[in-house]
C-alpha positions as CSV (number, residue, x, y, z in Angstrom):
1,M,-7.1,17.1,-23.5
2,S,-6.9,18.3,-19.9
3,K,-9.4,16.4,-17.7
4,T,-11.1,17.4,-14.2
5,I,-10.1,14.6,-11.9
6,L,-11.1,13.9,-8.2
7,I,-9.1,11.3,-6.3
8,T,-10.4,10.4,-2.8
9,G,-7.8,9.3,-0.1
10,S,-5.0,11.1,-1.9
11,T,-3.0,12.8,0.8
12,D,-0.6,9.6,0.8
13,G,-0.1,6.1,-0.7
14,I,-1.2,5.4,-4.3
15,G,-4.0,8.0,-4.4
16,K,-1.0,10.8,-3.9
17,L,1.3,9.3,-6.3
18,A,-1.5,8.9,-9.1
19,A,-2.3,12.5,-8.4
20,I,1.2,13.7,-9.0
21,K,1.4,11.6,-12.2
22,L,-2.1,13.2,-13.5
23,A,-0.8,16.7,-12.4
24,K,2.4,16.4,-14.4
25,D,0.1,15.8,-17.5
26,G,-1.5,19.2,-16.9
27,H,-4.9,17.7,-15.7
28,E,-6.9,19.6,-13.2
29,V,-6.7,17.4,-9.9
30,Y,-8.7,17.6,-6.9
31,V,-7.5,15.7,-4.0
32,H,-9.2,14.6,-0.7
33,G,-8.1,13.9,2.9
34,R,-9.5,13.9,6.3
35,N,-7.0,16.4,7.8
36,A,-7.1,20.0,6.5
37,E,-3.4,20.7,7.4
38,K,-2.1,17.6,5.7
39,L,-4.3,18.2,2.9
40,K,-3.0,21.8,2.4
41,K,0.6,20.6,2.5
42,V,0.0,17.8,-0.1
43,I,-1.6,20.3,-2.4
44,S,1.4,22.5,-2.3
45,E,3.8,19.4,-2.7
46,I,1.6,18.2,-5.8
47,K,2.0,21.7,-7.3
48,E,5.6,21.9,-6.8
49,A,6.2,18.3,-8.1
50,S,4.2,18.9,-11.2
51,N,4.6,22.6,-11.9
52,N,0.8,22.7,-12.2
53,E,-1.3,25.4,-10.3
54,N,-4.7,23.7,-11.1
55,I,-4.6,21.5,-8.0
56,D,-7.2,21.7,-5.1
57,G,-8.9,19.7,-2.6
58,F,-11.6,18.8,-0.2
59,V,-11.8,17.8,3.5
60,A,-13.9,15.0,5.0
61,D,-13.8,12.1,7.2
62,F,-15.4,9.3,5.3
63,S,-16.4,7.4,8.6
64,D,-18.9,10.2,9.0
65,L,-21.3,10.1,6.0
66,E,-22.9,13.3,6.9
67,A,-19.4,14.8,6.3
68,V,-19.4,13.0,2.9
69,S,-22.6,14.5,1.9
70,I,-21.3,18.1,2.8
71,M,-18.1,17.6,0.9
72,A,-20.2,16.5,-2.2
73,E,-22.2,19.8,-1.9
74,S,-19.0,21.7,-1.6
75,I,-17.7,20.1,-4.7
76,K,-20.8,20.7,-6.9
77,N,-20.5,24.5,-5.6
78,R,-16.9,24.7,-6.8
79,V,-16.4,22.3,-9.7
80,P,-18.6,22.5,-12.9
81,K,-17.9,18.9,-14.2
82,I,-15.9,15.7,-13.4
83,D,-14.3,13.5,-16.1
84,V,-12.7,11.1,-13.7
85,L,-13.7,10.1,-10.2
86,I,-11.3,7.7,-8.5
87,N,-12.8,6.3,-5.3
88,N,-9.4,5.3,-3.8
89,A,-10.1,6.2,0.1
90,G,-10.0,3.2,2.3
91,I,-9.3,1.6,5.6
92,F,-8.2,-1.7,7.0
93,K,-6.6,-1.9,10.5
94,T,-8.0,0.7,12.7
95,S,-8.3,1.3,16.7
96,V,-11.8,2.5,15.9
97,T,-14.0,-0.2,14.5
98,T,-17.5,1.6,14.0
99,G,-18.6,4.4,12.1
100,F,-21.9,5.7,10.8
101,K,-24.8,4.3,13.0
102,G,-22.5,1.7,14.6
103,Y,-21.7,0.1,11.3
104,D,-18.1,-1.4,10.8
105,I,-15.8,1.3,9.7
106,R,-14.5,-0.7,6.8
107,L,-18.1,-0.9,5.4
108,V,-18.7,2.8,6.0
109,V,-15.3,4.2,4.5
110,N,-14.7,1.6,1.8
111,Y,-18.3,1.2,0.4
112,L,-20.9,3.5,1.9
113,A,-18.8,6.8,1.6
114,P,-18.1,6.2,-2.1
115,Y,-21.6,5.0,-2.8
116,I,-22.9,8.2,-1.4
117,L,-20.3,10.6,-2.9
118,T,-20.6,9.0,-6.3
119,N,-24.4,9.2,-6.4
120,A,-24.3,12.9,-5.2
121,L,-21.8,13.9,-7.9
122,L,-23.8,12.3,-10.8
123,P,-24.8,15.4,-12.2
124,L,-21.0,16.5,-12.5
125,L,-20.2,13.1,-13.9
126,Q,-22.8,13.3,-16.4
127,K,-21.4,16.6,-17.7
128,G,-17.8,15.0,-18.0
129,N,-16.1,14.0,-21.3
130,K,-16.0,10.3,-21.7
131,T,-16.4,9.9,-17.9
132,R,-14.7,7.3,-15.9
133,V,-15.2,6.0,-12.4
134,V,-12.5,4.0,-11.0
135,N,-13.4,2.2,-7.8
136,L,-10.7,0.6,-5.5
137,S,-11.4,-2.9,-4.8
138,S,-9.1,-5.7,-3.7
139,A,-8.2,-9.3,-4.2
140,A,-9.8,-9.7,-0.7
141,Q,-13.6,-10.2,-1.5
142,T,-15.8,-12.3,0.5
143,H,-19.6,-12.9,0.9
144,I,-21.4,-10.0,2.7
145,T,-23.3,-11.5,5.5
146,D,-26.7,-10.4,6.9
147,A,-25.1,-9.5,10.1
148,A,-22.8,-7.0,8.5
149,L,-25.6,-5.4,6.7
150,A,-27.6,-5.2,10.0
151,G,-24.8,-3.4,11.6
152,M,-23.5,-6.2,13.8
153,N,-19.9,-6.1,15.1
154,I,-17.4,-8.0,12.8
155,S,-14.6,-9.1,14.9
156,N,-12.1,-10.0,12.3
157,A,-10.7,-6.8,10.5
158,G,-9.7,-9.1,7.2
159,E,-13.3,-10.4,7.1
160,A,-14.8,-7.0,7.4
161,Y,-12.4,-5.5,4.8
162,A,-13.1,-8.2,2.4
163,Q,-16.8,-7.8,2.7
164,S,-16.6,-4.2,2.2
165,K,-14.5,-4.5,-1.1
166,L,-17.0,-7.0,-2.4
167,A,-19.9,-4.7,-1.6
168,L,-18.0,-2.0,-3.6
169,T,-17.5,-4.3,-6.5
170,M,-21.0,-5.4,-6.7
171,W,-22.3,-1.8,-6.6
172,S,-19.8,-0.8,-9.1
173,F,-21.3,-3.4,-11.7
174,N,-24.8,-2.2,-10.8
175,F,-23.7,1.5,-11.2
176,A,-22.4,0.7,-14.6
177,K,-25.6,-0.9,-15.9
178,Q,-27.7,2.0,-14.6
179,H,-25.4,4.6,-16.2
180,D,-24.3,3.4,-19.6
181,A,-22.7,6.7,-20.5
182,I,-20.2,6.5,-17.6
183,S,-17.3,3.8,-17.7
184,V,-17.1,2.2,-14.3
185,I,-14.1,-0.2,-13.5
186,A,-13.5,-1.9,-10.0
187,V,-9.7,-2.4,-9.5
188,N,-7.5,-4.4,-7.3
189,P,-4.4,-2.1,-7.6
190,G,-2.1,-4.8,-6.4
191,S,-1.8,-6.9,-3.1
192,L,0.5,-5.9,-0.4
193,L,1.9,-2.8,-2.1
194,N,4.4,-0.7,-0.3
195,T,1.8,1.7,1.4
196,R,1.2,2.7,5.1
197,M,-2.1,0.7,5.0
198,A,-0.5,-2.6,3.8
199,N,2.5,-2.2,6.1
200,E,0.5,-1.4,9.2
201,A,-1.7,-4.3,8.4
202,Y,0.9,-6.9,7.6
203,G,4.2,-5.6,8.2
204,Q,5.5,-6.3,4.8
205,H,5.1,-5.4,1.1
206,W,5.4,-7.4,-2.3
207,S,5.4,-4.8,-4.7
208,P,6.2,-0.9,-5.0
209,A,3.2,1.5,-4.5
210,T,3.9,2.9,-8.0
211,K,2.5,-0.4,-9.3
212,G,-0.8,0.7,-7.9
213,A,-0.6,4.3,-8.8
214,D,0.4,3.4,-12.5
215,I,-2.7,1.3,-13.0
216,L,-4.9,4.0,-11.5
217,Y,-3.3,6.4,-13.8
218,D,-3.9,4.2,-16.8
219,L,-7.6,3.3,-15.8
220,A,-8.2,7.1,-15.5
221,V,-6.8,8.4,-18.7
222,S,-5.4,5.8,-21.0
223,E,-7.0,5.3,-24.5
224,E,-6.4,1.5,-23.8
225,Y,-9.5,1.4,-21.4
226,I,-11.8,3.9,-23.2
227,D,-15.5,2.9,-23.1
228,I,-14.7,-0.3,-21.0
229,T,-17.3,-0.6,-18.2
230,G,-18.9,-2.9,-15.7
231,K,-15.6,-5.0,-15.2
232,Y,-13.0,-5.9,-12.6
233,F,-9.3,-5.4,-13.2
234,D,-6.9,-7.4,-11.2
235,N,-3.4,-6.0,-11.1
236,D,-2.0,-8.9,-9.4
237,K,-2.5,-10.9,-12.8
238,G,0.4,-9.8,-14.8
239,N,3.7,-8.0,-14.8
240,P,4.3,-5.1,-14.9
241,K,0.5,-4.6,-14.9
242,G,-2.5,-6.9,-14.8
243,N,-5.5,-7.6,-16.7
244,F,-9.4,-7.9,-16.5
245,A,-10.4,-10.8,-14.5
246,K,-13.5,-12.3,-12.6
247,A,-14.4,-10.8,-9.3
248,H,-16.1,-12.8,-6.5
249,P,-19.1,-14.9,-8.0
250,D,-21.4,-12.8,-5.8
251,A,-20.7,-9.7,-7.9
252,Y,-22.5,-11.4,-10.8
253,D,-25.4,-12.6,-8.8
254,A,-28.3,-10.2,-9.7
255,E,-30.4,-11.1,-6.7
256,L,-27.6,-10.4,-4.4
257,I,-26.8,-7.1,-5.8
258,S,-30.4,-6.1,-5.6
259,K,-30.5,-7.1,-2.0
260,L,-27.3,-5.1,-1.2
261,I,-28.5,-2.0,-2.9
262,R,-31.9,-2.1,-1.3
263,K,-30.2,-2.6,2.3
264,T,-27.6,0.2,1.4
265,E,-30.7,2.6,0.7
266,D,-32.2,1.4,4.0
267,I,-29.1,2.1,5.9
268,I,-28.3,5.6,4.5
269,N,-31.7,6.7,4.5
């Protein structure tokens, strides 16, 4: 059965590769990028590679949360339902370190943007068939400090990135409990995949980008993962693909999760 799938951050890297693979199966795929020209080019590339005309896209800079909300409204006006949402957009190294209200750009793009987008699209997700949400976490997860949630500068890019990915994972587990009809999985797609983000950050890679794209594809549509929710998949733990594993201990701390959600609502409202 053809599904309606939205993948953020899908004009390059594993998001684009997953979009092509899903499009080849005949699914209706919506891609996202922050540059309109590049997005248009990628849509054409995916159509040609997949022989599937049911490909479209949306533009938004995820460091601007107002732009995320505007994109969500545009999606709701054009798309009747969403069966699969893959929150793939992410950032690590960047010359611009702050985003919305001066918060670290990693926290904004990697956590606050998907938080806002997913909640805004909830009516479409609730109309989906066996709806799945796949959130791109990371093997890098570390305790979220009060300073980070207060908008104070985080000088270390790795620290900021790891905090943002733990925040995304904690919220994923919370969202899964709140919406039991939607399957939610946080996934580490693989460490140091051959993508622009990893190569810019570390100047090297351990695994091909297809390793990450393949697990996104599987988590999105494979019967193997149907009705599994509120879990963390670690694609580093296995070959050719990983398995479900334990996330950072904070992701299972109800008090810390409640604190995170309360502070998140304060930030965005």
